[in-house]
Backbone as CSV, one residue per row, in Angstrom:
resi,resn,N_x,N_y,N_z,CA_x,CA_y,CA_z,C_x,C_y,C_z
1,MET,-213.652,-26.466,-114.497,-214.890,-25.704,-114.341,-215.458,-25.705,-112.695
2,ARG,-215.738,-24.441,-112.346,-215.982,-24.268,-110.907,-217.230,-23.919,-110.879
3,ILE,-217.840,-24.999,-109.647,-219.359,-24.908,-109.355,-219.314,-24.186,-107.877
4,LEU,-220.505,-23.441,-107.215,-220.737,-23.459,-105.940,-221.739,-24.011,-105.449
5,LEU,-221.684,-24.910,-104.746,-222.758,-25.845,-104.500,-223.459,-25.579,-102.855
6,ALA,-224.719,-24.613,-103.072,-225.066,-23.845,-101.787,-226.203,-25.522,-101.142
7,GLU,-226.053,-25.789,-100.223,-226.612,-26.983,-99.737,-226.800,-27.690,-98.483
8,ASP,-227.766,-27.180,-97.607,-227.716,-27.570,-95.964,-227.686,-28.393,-95.916
9,GLU,-227.959,-29.668,-96.703,-228.029,-31.311,-96.117,-226.788,-31.700,-96.105
10,ILE,-226.036,-31.579,-95.011,-224.373,-32.025,-95.517,-224.010,-33.274,-95.784
11,LYS,-224.532,-33.840,-95.471,-224.281,-35.567,-96.203,-224.517,-35.263,-97.653
12,LEU,-225.660,-34.572,-97.892,-225.930,-34.241,-99.763,-224.468,-33.556,-99.992
13,ALA,-224.052,-32.680,-99.547,-223.276,-31.279,-100.039,-222.226,-32.333,-99.766
14,VAL,-221.721,-32.919,-98.879,-220.272,-33.517,-99.193,-220.320,-35.059,-100.315
15,SER,-221.634,-35.521,-100.356,-221.450,-36.576,-101.076,-221.537,-35.902,-102.644
16,LEU,-222.276,-34.745,-102.896,-222.036,-34.050,-103.952,-220.636,-33.613,-104.751
17,LYS,-219.921,-32.830,-103.366,-218.777,-32.321,-103.883,-217.843,-33.200,-104.250
18,LYS,-217.841,-34.231,-103.393,-216.860,-35.624,-103.515,-217.072,-36.284,-105.307
19,ALA,-218.385,-36.346,-105.534,-219.062,-36.634,-106.936,-218.665,-36.081,-107.725
20,LEU,-218.534,-34.805,-107.806,-218.381,-33.216,-108.692,-216.819,-33.549,-109.191
21,GLU,-216.215,-33.651,-107.824,-214.553,-33.159,-108.393,-214.438,-34.434,-109.062
22,THR,-214.623,-35.993,-108.605,-214.432,-36.916,-109.474,-214.494,-36.557,-111.162
23,GLU,-215.427,-35.923,-111.261,-216.097,-35.489,-112.388,-215.108,-34.644,-112.920
24,ARG,-213.834,-34.122,-112.501,-213.352,-32.741,-112.982,-213.701,-31.483,-112.610
25,TYR,-214.827,-31.303,-111.573,-215.300,-29.800,-111.388,-214.334,-29.422,-109.930
26,ALA,-214.087,-27.872,-110.004,-213.363,-27.541,-108.750,-215.193,-26.907,-107.856
27,VAL,-215.274,-27.508,-106.793,-216.304,-27.039,-106.218,-216.200,-26.314,-104.360
28,ASP,-216.759,-25.222,-104.811,-216.762,-24.624,-103.194,-217.931,-24.998,-102.841
29,THR,-218.724,-25.201,-101.623,-219.679,-25.700,-100.977,-219.810,-24.969,-99.490
30,VAL,-221.278,-24.401,-99.624,-221.651,-23.646,-98.363,-223.466,-24.055,-98.078
31,SER,-223.107,-23.606,-96.747,-224.986,-24.341,-96.480,-225.360,-23.149,-96.136
32,ASP,-224.927,-22.044,-95.758,-226.003,-20.846,-95.617,-225.789,-19.947,-96.645
33,GLY,-227.611,-19.474,-96.941,-228.060,-18.532,-98.205,-227.339,-17.133,-98.382
34,THR,-227.410,-16.724,-97.066,-226.374,-15.261,-97.179,-224.877,-15.596,-97.586
35,LYS,-224.071,-16.297,-96.945,-222.951,-16.737,-97.290,-222.757,-17.434,-98.777
36,ALA,-223.718,-17.776,-99.242,-223.884,-18.555,-100.643,-224.038,-17.010,-101.614
37,TYR,-225.148,-16.115,-101.252,-225.310,-14.904,-101.959,-223.577,-14.001,-101.717
38,GLU,-223.019,-13.685,-100.663,-222.061,-13.337,-100.750,-220.394,-13.893,-101.738
39,MET,-220.332,-15.205,-101.478,-219.883,-16.121,-102.442,-220.480,-15.934,-104.213
40,GLY,-221.226,-15.957,-104.466,-221.861,-15.958,-105.898,-221.459,-14.745,-106.397
41,PHE,-221.517,-13.291,-105.467,-221.408,-12.144,-105.669,-219.973,-11.579,-106.227
42,ASP,-218.913,-12.090,-105.205,-217.511,-12.005,-104.706,-216.872,-12.400,-106.137
43,GLU,-217.085,-14.149,-106.060,-216.337,-14.981,-107.061,-216.898,-15.429,-108.648
44,VAL,-215.692,-16.226,-108.748,-216.077,-16.318,-110.220,-216.370,-17.850,-110.652
45,TYR,-218.202,-18.070,-110.528,-217.966,-19.716,-111.090,-218.659,-19.633,-112.434
46,ASP,-218.711,-20.947,-113.048,-219.122,-21.250,-114.390,-220.428,-21.707,-113.736
47,ILE,-220.996,-22.319,-112.780,-222.108,-22.666,-112.464,-222.842,-22.759,-110.809
48,ILE,-223.960,-22.258,-110.475,-223.958,-22.603,-109.183,-225.425,-23.695,-109.195
49,ILE,-224.949,-24.251,-108.392,-226.482,-25.157,-108.068,-226.915,-24.382,-106.133
50,LEU,-228.136,-24.581,-106.321,-228.684,-23.477,-105.156,-229.887,-24.685,-104.862
51,ASP,-229.203,-25.215,-103.696,-230.864,-25.568,-102.746,-232.112,-24.812,-102.527
52,ILE,-233.350,-24.442,-102.518,-234.110,-23.482,-102.689,-234.383,-23.504,-100.884
53,GLY,-234.649,-24.586,-99.605,-234.269,-24.340,-98.814,-233.243,-23.990,-97.798
54,LEU,-232.888,-23.120,-98.054,-231.185,-23.013,-97.057,-231.655,-21.390,-96.187
55,PRO,-230.808,-21.668,-95.269,-231.078,-20.698,-93.891,-229.983,-19.569,-94.290
56,GLY,-230.636,-18.528,-93.360,-230.336,-17.399,-93.747,-231.367,-16.565,-94.887
57,MET,-230.860,-17.144,-95.998,-231.316,-16.407,-97.375,-231.906,-17.843,-98.109
58,ASP,-233.100,-17.810,-98.249,-233.552,-18.957,-98.674,-233.040,-18.681,-100.654
59,GLY,-233.138,-19.812,-100.985,-232.585,-19.892,-102.621,-233.710,-19.358,-103.786
60,ILE,-234.748,-18.827,-103.618,-235.442,-17.950,-104.291,-234.770,-16.549,-103.741
61,THR,-235.113,-15.921,-103.415,-234.598,-14.564,-102.684,-233.085,-14.635,-103.281
62,LEU,-232.092,-15.702,-103.075,-230.985,-15.606,-103.365,-230.634,-15.368,-104.823
63,ALA,-231.083,-16.254,-105.694,-231.039,-16.030,-106.896,-232.004,-14.738,-107.594
64,LYS,-232.800,-14.235,-106.663,-233.675,-12.901,-107.388,-232.426,-12.194,-107.296
65,LYS,-231.867,-11.767,-106.047,-230.759,-10.956,-105.641,-229.265,-10.977,-106.312
66,LEU,-229.040,-11.585,-107.080,-227.764,-12.101,-107.785,-228.451,-11.977,-109.119
67,ARG,-229.522,-11.980,-109.687,-230.025,-11.157,-111.443,-230.083,-10.097,-111.303
68,GLN,-230.128,-9.108,-109.683,-230.853,-8.340,-109.689,-229.323,-7.311,-110.054
69,GLU,-228.622,-8.054,-109.149,-226.615,-7.214,-109.235,-226.287,-8.202,-110.880
70,LYS,-226.709,-8.183,-111.814,-226.345,-8.937,-112.743,-225.510,-10.104,-113.308
71,ILE,-225.237,-10.819,-112.289,-224.825,-11.973,-111.845,-225.505,-12.845,-113.055
72,THR,-224.593,-13.547,-113.923,-225.518,-14.108,-115.335,-225.185,-15.696,-114.971
73,THR,-224.425,-16.184,-113.611,-224.194,-17.478,-113.673,-225.297,-18.330,-114.109
74,PRO,-224.746,-19.433,-114.770,-226.149,-20.640,-114.602,-226.553,-20.862,-113.193
75,ILE,-227.840,-21.077,-112.991,-228.241,-21.375,-111.734,-229.072,-22.706,-111.877
76,LEU,-228.645,-23.852,-111.117,-229.619,-25.041,-111.157,-230.147,-25.152,-110.024
77,MET,-231.046,-25.011,-109.992,-232.204,-24.825,-108.768,-232.676,-26.475,-107.617
78,LEU,-232.117,-26.984,-106.812,-232.619,-28.203,-106.094,-233.470,-27.748,-105.167
79,THR,-234.637,-28.683,-105.131,-235.328,-28.446,-104.250,-236.710,-29.789,-103.845
80,ALA,-237.188,-30.091,-102.946,-238.108,-31.191,-102.736,-239.110,-30.833,-103.355
81,ARG,-239.725,-29.620,-103.906,-241.183,-29.222,-103.832,-241.075,-29.721,-105.857
82,ASP,-242.208,-30.547,-106.195,-242.349,-30.797,-107.598,-243.564,-30.175,-108.346
83,THR,-244.262,-29.500,-107.796,-245.384,-28.686,-108.140,-245.134,-27.762,-108.987
84,ASP,-245.659,-27.594,-110.044,-245.862,-26.945,-111.486,-245.655,-25.269,-111.079
85,GLU,-245.942,-25.061,-109.969,-246.162,-23.852,-109.308,-244.804,-23.181,-108.677
86,ASP,-244.512,-24.531,-108.289,-243.049,-24.383,-107.488,-241.996,-24.129,-108.476
87,LYS,-242.082,-24.860,-109.380,-241.057,-24.839,-110.628,-241.286,-23.434,-111.150
88,ILE,-242.324,-22.891,-111.409,-242.197,-21.724,-112.272,-242.142,-20.478,-111.278
89,THR,-242.239,-20.936,-109.914,-241.773,-19.658,-108.997,-240.117,-19.664,-108.950
90,GLY,-239.537,-20.752,-109.219,-238.057,-21.399,-108.870,-237.299,-20.553,-110.382
91,LEU,-238.167,-21.010,-111.531,-236.966,-20.321,-113.016,-237.497,-18.947,-112.855
92,ASP,-238.873,-18.012,-112.453,-239.237,-16.892,-112.461,-238.220,-16.115,-111.762
93,SER,-237.594,-16.640,-110.507,-236.468,-15.956,-110.060,-235.276,-15.756,-110.002
94,GLY,-234.962,-16.367,-111.566,-234.034,-16.414,-112.223,-233.012,-17.943,-112.296
95,ALA,-233.260,-18.643,-112.227,-232.700,-19.970,-112.016,-232.841,-20.590,-113.751
96,ASP,-232.054,-21.220,-114.039,-232.101,-21.564,-115.570,-232.496,-22.991,-115.488
97,ASP,-232.598,-23.933,-114.147,-232.925,-25.376,-114.437,-233.608,-25.487,-113.304
98,TYR,-234.100,-27.001,-113.108,-234.540,-26.926,-111.440,-234.949,-28.267,-111.434
99,LEU,-234.396,-29.256,-110.252,-234.212,-30.339,-110.470,-234.668,-31.128,-109.217
100,VAL,-235.700,-32.031,-109.001,-236.346,-32.415,-108.163,-235.492,-33.623,-106.991
101,LYS,-235.702,-33.431,-105.811,-235.078,-34.114,-105.047,-236.009,-35.380,-104.638
102,PRO,-235.416,-36.827,-104.944,-233.810,-37.088,-104.917,-234.111,-37.481,-106.256
103,PHE,-233.045,-37.532,-106.774,-232.705,-37.045,-108.530,-231.178,-38.299,-108.721
104,GLU,-230.997,-38.271,-109.572,-229.813,-39.456,-109.891,-228.687,-38.643,-109.995
105,PHE,-227.484,-38.856,-110.265,-226.246,-38.183,-110.228,-226.156,-38.025,-111.910
106,ARG,-226.453,-38.969,-112.404,-226.289,-38.869,-114.019,-227.107,-38.082,-114.845
107,GLU,-228.093,-37.583,-114.027,-229.118,-36.750,-114.583,-228.948,-35.193,-114.017
108,LEU,-228.009,-35.202,-112.861,-227.274,-33.854,-112.619,-226.471,-33.270,-113.473
109,LEU,-225.579,-33.924,-114.092,-224.268,-34.112,-114.733,-225.022,-33.522,-115.846
110,ALA,-225.770,-34.409,-116.537,-226.633,-34.058,-117.722,-227.315,-33.041,-117.801
111,ARG,-227.596,-32.246,-116.918,-228.288,-30.648,-116.684,-227.423,-29.797,-116.425
112,LEU,-225.787,-30.113,-115.493,-225.176,-29.274,-115.701,-224.350,-28.587,-117.005
113,ARG,-224.022,-30.202,-117.797,-223.727,-29.820,-118.797,-224.419,-29.336,-120.160
114,ALA,-225.680,-29.402,-120.153,-226.591,-28.856,-120.834,-226.217,-27.251,-120.381
115,LEU,-226.381,-26.765,-118.890,-226.330,-25.394,-118.647,-225.138,-24.818,-119.190
116,LEU,-223.679,-25.510,-119.156,-222.245,-24.906,-119.137,-222.813,-24.688,-121.023
117,ARG,-222.937,-25.688,-121.468,-223.025,-25.334,-123.386,-223.743,-24.071,-123.675
118,ARG,-225.117,-23.901,-122.978,-226.021,-22.895,-123.368,-225.548,-21.869,-122.915
119,SER,-224.908,-21.458,-121.602,-223.924,-20.590,-121.620,-222.711,-20.307,-122.133
120,SER,-222.000,-20.862,-122.700,-220.549,-20.607,-123.520,-221.049,-20.498,-124.959
121,HIS,-222.465,-21.098,-125.579,-222.608,-21.092,-126.938,-222.462,-22.296,-127.288
122,THR,-221.660,-23.177,-127.052,-221.181,-24.134,-127.637,-222.186,-25.307,-127.745
123,PRO,-221.178,-26.510,-129.000,-222.364,-27.414,-129.460,-221.993,-28.470,-128.601
124,ALA,-223.647,-29.470,-128.555,-223.414,-30.365,-127.830,-222.066,-31.634,-128.273
125,ALA,-221.923,-31.574,-129.509,-220.778,-32.352,-129.552,-219.162,-31.734,-129.391
126,LEU,-219.028,-30.739,-128.560,-217.775,-30.215,-128.861,-216.712,-31.067,-128.162
127,VAL,-215.750,-30.985,-129.303,-214.111,-31.838,-128.877,-213.364,-30.224,-128.736
128,TYR,-212.479,-30.184,-128.006,-211.613,-29.224,-128.065,-210.347,-29.712,-128.637
129,THR,-210.006,-29.123,-129.712,-208.655,-29.337,-130.542,-207.426,-27.410,-130.773
130,VAL,-206.576,-28.481,-130.551,-206.029,-26.965,-130.540,-204.268,-27.996,-131.267
131,ASP,-204.105,-27.655,-132.577,-202.946,-28.220,-133.668,-203.258,-29.612,-133.480
132,ASN,-202.829,-30.741,-132.857,-202.978,-32.261,-133.095,-203.404,-32.593,-131.317
133,LEU,-203.738,-31.812,-130.467,-203.868,-32.321,-129.283,-205.478,-31.758,-129.103
134,THR,-206.548,-32.709,-128.767,-207.691,-33.273,-128.901,-208.347,-33.578,-127.231
135,LEU,-209.626,-33.092,-127.025,-209.739,-33.087,-125.570,-211.718,-33.558,-125.743
136,ASP,-211.666,-34.662,-125.056,-213.439,-34.753,-125.810,-214.260,-34.471,-124.222
137,PRO,-214.827,-33.381,-123.593,-215.406,-33.403,-122.310,-216.109,-34.273,-121.810
138,SER,-217.122,-35.159,-122.956,-218.007,-35.890,-122.707,-217.411,-37.578,-122.314
139,SER,-216.496,-37.447,-122.879,-215.440,-38.655,-122.206,-214.186,-38.655,-121.652
140,HIS,-213.939,-37.511,-122.070,-212.248,-37.053,-120.720,-211.424,-37.835,-121.446
141,ASN,-211.790,-37.927,-122.634,-210.376,-38.361,-123.365,-209.595,-37.565,-123.977
142,THR,-208.257,-37.469,-123.664,-207.308,-36.586,-124.420,-205.853,-37.519,-125.153
143,GLN,-205.808,-36.947,-126.366,-205.037,-37.376,-127.203,-204.210,-36.299,-128.363
144,ARG,-203.315,-37.021,-128.152,-202.061,-36.046,-129.470,-201.461,-36.872,-130.296
145,ALA,-201.661,-36.411,-131.508,-201.068,-37.250,-132.763,-201.875,-38.618,-132.736
146,GLY,-202.891,-38.835,-132.115,-203.853,-40.054,-131.969,-203.034,-40.996,-130.985
147,ARG,-202.283,-40.225,-130.045,-201.773,-40.971,-128.818,-202.925,-40.687,-127.635
148,GLU,-203.441,-41.499,-126.823,-203.914,-41.147,-125.622,-203.451,-40.832,-124.710
149,ILE,-203.389,-39.562,-123.859,-202.530,-39.044,-122.650,-203.502,-39.094,-121.431
150,GLY,-202.820,-39.703,-120.525,-203.519,-40.106,-119.356,-203.094,-38.876,-117.821
151,LEU,-204.252,-38.404,-117.951,-203.838,-36.992,-117.177,-204.639,-37.434,-115.837
152,SER,-204.141,-36.808,-114.526,-205.006,-36.646,-113.301,-206.330,-36.114,-113.505
153,LEU,-206.619,-35.605,-112.499,-208.148,-34.935,-112.269,-207.382,-33.669,-112.361
154,LYS,-206.733,-32.845,-111.555,-206.440,-31.566,-111.698,-205.854,-31.405,-113.133
155,GLU,-205.157,-32.119,-113.469,-204.225,-32.130,-114.573,-205.585,-31.675,-115.719
156,TYR,-206.577,-32.610,-115.839,-207.552,-32.737,-116.953,-208.151,-31.407,-117.009
157,THR,-208.674,-30.833,-115.698,-209.480,-29.743,-115.487,-208.836,-28.205,-116.242
158,LEU,-207.409,-28.010,-115.503,-206.507,-27.176,-115.891,-206.241,-27.099,-117.565
159,LEU,-206.241,-28.563,-118.020,-205.760,-28.458,-119.341,-207.321,-27.883,-120.434
160,GLU,-208.452,-28.615,-119.955,-209.718,-28.102,-120.312,-209.719,-27.107,-120.538
161,TYR,-209.415,-26.288,-118.967,-209.733,-24.609,-119.124,-208.784,-23.743,-120.011
162,LEU,-207.737,-24.174,-119.941,-206.445,-23.427,-120.839,-207.141,-23.871,-122.490
163,MET,-207.516,-25.007,-122.770,-208.040,-25.234,-124.281,-209.352,-24.746,-124.648
164,ARG,-210.702,-24.379,-123.486,-211.275,-23.870,-123.682,-211.278,-22.342,-123.648
165,ASN,-210.098,-21.816,-123.753,-209.451,-20.281,-123.955,-208.714,-20.511,-124.919
166,ALA,-208.602,-21.100,-125.540,-207.035,-21.593,-126.478,-206.686,-20.232,-127.087
167,GLY,-205.437,-20.036,-127.091,-204.920,-18.378,-128.073,-205.000,-17.275,-126.987
168,LYS,-205.818,-17.618,-126.124,-206.232,-16.265,-124.893,-204.973,-16.272,-123.831
169,VAL,-204.834,-15.389,-123.337,-203.836,-15.334,-122.076,-204.786,-15.516,-121.212
170,VAL,-204.872,-16.438,-120.073,-205.204,-16.648,-118.924,-204.241,-16.427,-117.520
171,SER,-204.771,-15.813,-116.787,-203.785,-15.243,-115.684,-204.216,-16.196,-114.600
172,ARG,-203.343,-16.094,-113.643,-203.138,-17.114,-112.324,-204.166,-16.987,-111.847
173,MET,-204.586,-16.030,-111.544,-205.778,-15.371,-110.684,-207.343,-15.999,-111.560
174,GLN,-207.186,-16.414,-112.918,-208.264,-16.580,-113.611,-208.157,-18.082,-113.864
175,ILE,-206.889,-18.931,-113.212,-206.957,-20.366,-113.331,-207.500,-20.594,-112.116
176,VAL,-206.628,-20.438,-110.792,-207.671,-20.409,-109.257,-209.072,-20.380,-109.462
177,ASP,-209.955,-19.458,-110.124,-211.166,-18.770,-110.111,-211.761,-20.201,-110.647
178,HIS,-211.538,-20.653,-111.844,-211.875,-22.122,-112.593,-211.268,-23.147,-112.425
179,VAL,-210.171,-23.422,-111.586,-209.822,-25.084,-112.055,-209.565,-24.864,-110.201
180,TRP,-209.299,-23.941,-109.115,-209.088,-24.920,-108.069,-210.244,-24.155,-106.677
181,ASP,-210.754,-24.883,-105.957,-211.480,-24.265,-104.895,-210.846,-23.094,-104.181
182,ILE,-211.950,-22.011,-103.568,-211.661,-21.077,-103.262,-210.275,-20.720,-102.246
183,ASP,-209.667,-21.788,-101.480,-209.034,-21.994,-100.584,-207.196,-22.334,-100.730
184,LEU,-207.166,-22.104,-102.478,-205.602,-21.840,-102.836,-205.300,-20.052,-102.722
185,ASP,-204.047,-20.824,-102.460,-203.612,-18.812,-102.484,-202.701,-18.537,-104.470
186,PRO,-203.151,-17.758,-104.525,-202.963,-17.881,-106.140,-201.447,-17.179,-106.385
187,PHE,-200.319,-16.979,-105.133,-199.351,-17.178,-105.335,-198.231,-18.101,-104.828
188,SER,-199.051,-19.398,-104.596,-198.537,-20.473,-104.323,-197.888,-20.861,-105.469
189,ASN,-196.704,-21.973,-105.630,-196.276,-22.652,-106.896,-197.365,-23.753,-107.204
190,VAL,-198.826,-23.972,-106.663,-199.308,-25.419,-107.416,-199.179,-25.338,-108.875
191,ILE,-199.920,-23.877,-109.176,-200.122,-23.576,-110.496,-198.860,-23.695,-111.647
192,ASP,-197.715,-23.415,-110.927,-196.238,-23.830,-111.781,-196.404,-25.239,-112.136
193,VAL,-196.422,-26.175,-110.662,-195.994,-27.634,-110.404,-197.084,-28.282,-111.986
194,TYR,-198.401,-27.746,-111.630,-199.240,-28.298,-112.724,-198.981,-28.252,-114.388
195,ILE,-198.427,-26.679,-114.073,-198.635,-26.350,-115.901,-197.026,-27.383,-116.201
196,GLY,-195.909,-27.465,-115.170,-194.984,-28.459,-115.524,-195.552,-29.690,-116.062
197,TYR,-196.402,-30.068,-115.099,-197.205,-31.499,-115.367,-197.697,-31.741,-116.799
198,LEU,-198.471,-30.949,-117.304,-198.840,-30.941,-118.416,-197.946,-30.543,-119.802
199,ARG,-196.840,-29.678,-119.244,-195.811,-29.571,-120.325,-195.339,-31.269,-120.702
200,ASN,-194.683,-31.868,-119.358,-194.277,-33.237,-119.512,-194.960,-34.035,-120.351
201,LYS,-196.553,-33.793,-120.188,-197.639,-34.835,-121.102,-197.818,-34.277,-122.584
202,ILE,-197.886,-33.102,-122.446,-198.542,-32.731,-123.608,-196.987,-32.110,-124.507
203,ASP,-195.865,-31.734,-124.179,-195.277,-31.106,-124.777,-193.894,-31.793,-125.501
204,LYS,-193.382,-32.681,-123.767,-191.865,-33.244,-123.796,-192.142,-34.311,-124.405
205,ALA,-192.827,-35.152,-123.860,-193.995,-36.665,-124.902,-194.023,-36.478,-126.183
206,PHE,-193.613,-35.893,-126.553,-193.935,-35.512,-128.103,-192.988,-34.732,-128.416
207,PRO,-191.426,-34.634,-128.723,-190.627,-33.911,-129.206,-190.212,-33.610,-130.534
208,LYS,-191.326,-33.908,-131.176,-191.402,-33.944,-132.820,-192.377,-32.682,-133.097
209,GLU,-193.406,-32.196,-132.076,-194.422,-31.678,-132.266,-194.601,-30.590,-132.034
210,LYS,-195.298,-29.491,-132.079,-194.946,-27.842,-131.587,-195.220,-27.808,-130.002
211,LYS,-194.544,-27.197,-129.404,-194.554,-26.616,-127.754,-196.177,-25.559,-128.250
212,LEU,-196.980,-26.587,-127.247,-198.782,-25.576,-127.573,-198.517,-24.782,-125.726
213,ILE,-197.661,-25.463,-124.832,-198.028,-24.750,-123.328,-197.067,-23.732,-123.549
214,GLN,-197.460,-22.283,-123.266,-196.555,-20.820,-123.530,-196.770,-20.245,-121.965
215,THR,-195.556,-19.887,-121.456,-195.989,-18.926,-120.500,-196.166,-17.411,-121.192
216,VAL,-196.781,-16.736,-120.957,-196.469,-15.097,-121.165,-195.814,-14.709,-119.875
217,LYS,-194.536,-14.027,-119.698,-194.381,-13.643,-118.576,-195.171,-12.305,-118.314
218,GLY,-195.255,-12.379,-116.730,-195.683,-11.379,-115.917,-197.729,-11.228,-116.469
219,LEU,-197.996,-12.284,-117.561,-199.532,-11.903,-117.537,-200.064,-13.414,-117.320
220,GLY,-199.272,-14.548,-117.894,-199.947,-15.936,-117.412,-199.809,-16.864,-118.102
221,TYR,-200.203,-17.611,-118.882,-200.143,-18.997,-119.753,-201.102,-19.032,-120.603
222,LYS,-200.766,-19.735,-121.887,-201.826,-20.047,-122.798,-201.212,-21.107,-123.447
223,ILE,-202.381,-21.509,-124.377,-202.207,-22.423,-125.227,-202.185,-22.493,-126.429
224,GLY,-202.027,-23.067,-127.570,-201.630,-22.505,-129.121,-200.245,-22.547,-129.663
């Protein structure tokens, strides 16, 4: 899942990016509100974490403009302001949730999970299942035929995206948008390399089982 983090406190932004990437999120960071608006409008994100006090364009204005442009990406606002009036203003601007600094990283993760469930209309206890392959987003546990599969951070993120779209063909550009950050060239062979890693662990390691990861020539990949 891909996140846009708009935060002008550099130390906090660096810390959050590192922590979120450890939790299998792809994260683009930006410290200026105008640039954040451009990225939120032009790029595809699963969620936007937005500080209210951004230079260039404040978070309230940014959220309003994104909603006016029919951008429906869930927005979690970060702010040091904790009055009821401030919260109401933030939510009325188009934000979906509001988190007051300082906060526990575990609370941030819980709120992100809640927003993602709400936006995808998935149940809280969802476990993705394709044939006898299962992936549990809450524990990051992946198993096939009852045997646990060890995955790197990026392998897990790629597999989760494929399983979220089980049975559908996802293009290379869609994979870049949701699994990698903005700097990846969609024409590089990185995606093919990681698809190969997953095939080794999901299909080749289980020779008696159905092959699940498929290449659809000229279109992309699917699992199912």
